C-alpha positions, 0 to 999 in steps of 0.5 A: 444951140447944139452941144457935143457930149463926150462918150466914155471910152471914146477916142478924144478925136471923136465925140457923139453929138447931142443937141441941148434938151434932146434925150440920149438915143438908144443904139446910136448917136444923133451925129458924131464929130471926129478928126483924123485919118478916114477909113471907108469900109464898103458894104460887108455882107454875111459871108466868110473870107472865101465869099461863102455865106455861113447861114441864111439866118439874119442874126448869123449873117449880121454877126459875120458882116460885123466880123468882116467890118472889123477885119477891113478896119484892122487892115486899114489901121483902124479899130471898132472904136474909131467908127464914126458912121455905120449904115445897115441895109436890110432886106427885112425890117421884121427879121432885123427887129426880131433878131435885135437881141442877138444882133445887139449881143454880136454888136457889143462883142465885136464893136463895143458901144453904140457911139456912132451915127447909125442908119438902118434902111430896108431895101428890096434886095441886095446885090448878093442874092443870099445876103440879108444884111449889108453894113458899110462904115466910115471910121476916123483914126485920131492923128 
């Protein structure tokens, strides 16, 4: 039987799912149960509000992409704590893994805890030629 575990500090309308007997994953949740108003954020890349890339460094692009996610969430009346699902599309698994410490620092500063269902996928290219990472999000704001 599957059970749900509450994440400390998470809104009551959102909880991480942890099947009985499974170890708690590091850096994501196996699943999330949430109720409320949904906010969908399209894939955000590492360019600024003017559409200009700030860097070709993977970690720098990831930080800006996360900042962009937060800006779109706020414009929809949501906050990072409302994120239920996040998908990362990366052009290089090696660069993603090598930048892990810097990405983790940016994630903790901008998003907070890793209490959302997350997926990371390596792709051959993104629609923006200079983009190394694209992040999309679904958030659920409690009613």
